[in-house]
Structure formats: structure tokens, C-alpha cells
C-alpha positions in Angstrom: 3.5 44.9 -48.3 6.9 44.4 -49.9 6.2 47.1 -52.5 5.4 49.6 -49.8 8.6 49.0 -47.9 10.7 49.3 -51.0 9.0 52.5 -52.0 9.5 53.8 -48.4 13.2 53.0 -48.6 13.5 54.8 -52.0 11.6 57.7 -50.6 13.9 57.9 -47.5 17.0 57.8 -49.7 15.5 60.5 -51.9 14.9 62.6 -48.8 18.5 62.2 -47.7 19.7 63.4 -51.1 17.3 66.3 -51.2 18.3 67.4 -47.7 22.0 67.4 -48.5 23.0 64.2 -46.7 26.1 62.7 -48.2 26.2 59.0 -48.8 29.5 57.1 -48.3 31.7 57.1 -51.3 31.8 53.3 -51.4 28.0 53.3 -52.1 28.5 55.7 -55.1 31.6 54.6 -56.8 33.1 51.1 -57.6 36.4 50.1 -56.1 39.4 50.7 -58.4 40.9 47.6 -60.1 43.9 46.1 -58.5 47.0 44.7 -60.1 49.9 42.6 -58.8 52.2 44.2 -61.4 51.8 48.0 -61.2 53.4 50.1 -64.0 54.2 53.8 -64.0 54.7 55.7 -67.2 56.1 59.2 -67.9 57.2 61.5 -70.6 60.9 62.4 -70.9 62.8 64.6 -73.3 61.4 66.5 -76.2 61.3 66.5 -80.0 63.1 63.6 -81.6 64.7 62.8 -78.3 61.3 62.3 -76.6 60.6 58.9 -75.0 57.8 57.5 -72.9 59.3 55.5 -70.1 57.4 52.8 -68.2 58.6 51.0 -65.2 57.0 47.9 -63.6 57.5 44.3 -62.8 56.8 40.8 -64.2 56.8 37.5 -62.4 58.7 34.8 -64.2 58.8 31.1 -63.9 59.2 30.0 -60.2 57.6 33.3 -59.0 60.8 35.2 -59.6 59.9 38.9 -59.7 61.8 41.0 -62.3 61.9 44.7 -62.7 61.1 45.9 -66.2 62.0 49.2 -68.0 60.2 50.0 -71.2 61.3 52.9 -73.5 59.1 54.0 -76.3 60.9 56.3 -78.8 58.2 58.6 -80.1 57.8 62.3 -80.6 54.2 62.3 -79.2 53.9 63.5 -75.6 51.2 61.4 -73.9 48.6 63.1 -71.7 47.9 61.9 -68.2 44.9 59.9 -69.4 46.9 58.3 -72.3 49.7 57.4 -69.8 47.0 55.7 -67.6 45.7 53.7 -70.6 49.2 52.5 -71.4 49.9 51.6 -67.7 46.7 49.6 -67.5 47.5 47.7 -70.7 50.9 46.8 -69.4 49.5 45.8 -66.0 46.9 43.6 -67.6 49.5 41.7 -69.7 51.9 41.3 -66.7 49.1 40.0 -64.5 47.8 37.5 -67.1 51.2 36.3 -68.2 52.7 35.9 -64.7 54.6 32.6 -64.3 55.6 32.3 -68.0 59.0 32.7 -69.6 60.6 36.2 -69.1 61.5 36.4 -72.9 57.8 35.7 -73.8 56.6 38.4 -71.4 59.0 40.9 -72.9 57.6 40.2 -76.3 54.0 40.4 -75.0 54.8 43.8 -73.3 56.2 45.1 -76.5 53.2 43.9 -78.5 50.7 45.4 -76.1 52.6 48.7 -76.2 52.2 48.9 -79.9 48.6 47.7 -79.8 47.8 50.3 -77.2 49.4 53.1 -79.2 47.7 52.1 -82.5 44.3 51.0 -81.3 43.6 52.9 -78.1 45.6 56.1 -78.6 45.4 56.3 -82.4 49.1 56.9 -82.6 51.0 54.9 -85.3 54.2 53.4 -84.0 56.5 50.7 -85.2 57.6 47.9 -82.8 61.2 48.7 -83.4 60.6 51.9 -81.4 59.8 49.9 -78.2 62.6 48.6 -76.0 61.7 46.3 -73.2 64.6 45.7 -70.8 64.5 43.3 -67.8 66.7 44.7 -65.1 
């Protein structure tokens, strides 16, 4: 009995698809990941004056929120997808390290920036090209 009702449900769903019925988006796609420390990155300047600038937040000891500005001096202009990858890496670190010392979070943000460039974007970069400033 159970097999028949499952097959009937599958058949009904197939009929909906074949007849052009649209299923709700929530049934088709997973929800986007959320972060408590969003980052936005963009390209600025050109040639040797090009930088990638990322702006976001960290939460220090005592739940004190600090604004962060990260400048990456590199001639490579990042695509939209590459900027998204960098933003996600920064958000992940800021979320995981929340509540720790601000100086340690600055170091972690610089390290994840270099790691993302080298290992995820295949762009060699030296850590001396990454400036993390807490505003």
C-alpha cells in the first residue's frame, strides 16, 4: 500500500512538471547561508594602483562591534565570482573568531585573505600586500 501512495505522489509531481506548473522556489533551492559579519569587496583603481577593498565588521571581546577595512594591493582585478569567494572567506573567519581579541582577528583576516587568493583564486600574493585596518 505504501509503495503505491509514494508512486502516486511521484506521478502527480511529474504531471505538475510536465503540465508547466511551477513549484515554489523554496522547494527547489536551498536557502542562502547567513552571516553575522557581512563583507563587501570591490575593485578600485587600475594597474599598479589597483586595490581590492573589503569592508565588514568583527565582534571583539565583550561583544564590541568594530568596522573593518581591508585593502589588498594587487594588479589583478577580481571578477564578481572571485569577489564573492573572498567575501565568504572573510565572513567565515569573522563569524568563527567573534569574541576574541581584535588584534588576533586582524591577523586571521589577513591570513585568510592570502589563503583565499593563493588556494581558491590561484593568484599568488604576499601578506605584506594586505592591510587590515580596524576603524
